[in-house]
C-alpha positions in Angstrom: 68.4 21.4 35.3 64.9 21.0 34.8 63.9 23.2 37.8 66.2 26.1 36.4 64.3 25.9 33.0 60.8 26.0 34.7 61.8 28.6 36.9 63.3 30.9 34.2 60.3 30.6 31.7 57.4 30.3 34.3 55.1 33.4 34.8 54.5 33.9 38.4 51.0 34.3 39.2 49.8 37.2 41.5 52.6 39.6 40.7 50.5 42.3 38.9 51.9 45.7 39.5 50.3 49.0 39.1 51.4 49.5 35.4 50.1 46.0 34.4 46.6 46.8 35.7 46.6 50.1 34.2 47.4 48.7 30.8 44.7 46.0 31.2 42.0 48.7 32.2 43.2 50.8 29.2 43.0 47.8 26.8 39.5 46.7 28.2 38.3 50.4 27.6 39.6 50.5 23.9 38.1 47.0 23.3 34.7 47.3 24.8 34.1 51.0 25.3 32.8 52.8 28.5 29.2 51.9 27.9 29.6 48.1 27.4 32.0 47.5 30.5 29.2 48.0 33.2 26.9 45.6 31.2 29.8 43.1 31.1 30.4 43.4 34.8 26.7 43.0 35.6 26.5 39.8 33.6 29.6 38.4 35.2 28.2 39.3 38.7 24.9 37.4 37.8 26.8 34.4 36.4 28.9 34.1 39.6 25.6 34.4 41.8 23.9 31.7 39.8 27.1 29.5 39.8 27.3 30.0 43.7 23.6 29.1 44.1 24.0 26.0 41.8 26.9 24.6 43.7 25.3 25.2 47.1 22.2 23.3 45.8 24.5 20.5 44.7 26.1 20.3 48.0 22.7 20.2 49.8 21.3 17.4 47.2 24.7 15.4 47.9 24.1 15.5 51.7 20.7 14.4 51.4 21.5 11.5 49.3 24.3 10.5 51.9 21.5 10.9 54.7 19.2 8.6 52.7 21.8 5.8 52.2 22.6 5.7 56.0 
């Protein structure tokens, strides 16, 4: 019974069709405008790059600590 309830009301991820993507793009254009979207994407890209760099630095420092403990 519980599984039926969950499967009926859950939102499956990864099933975006063409119509949904077009609606999202139109809403983004209406909300932010054509000039602001490239600035937002640039900021998002910069943030992702900094996050990757920080996570790689964290991995490197963890491996150095493990080496020192041995």
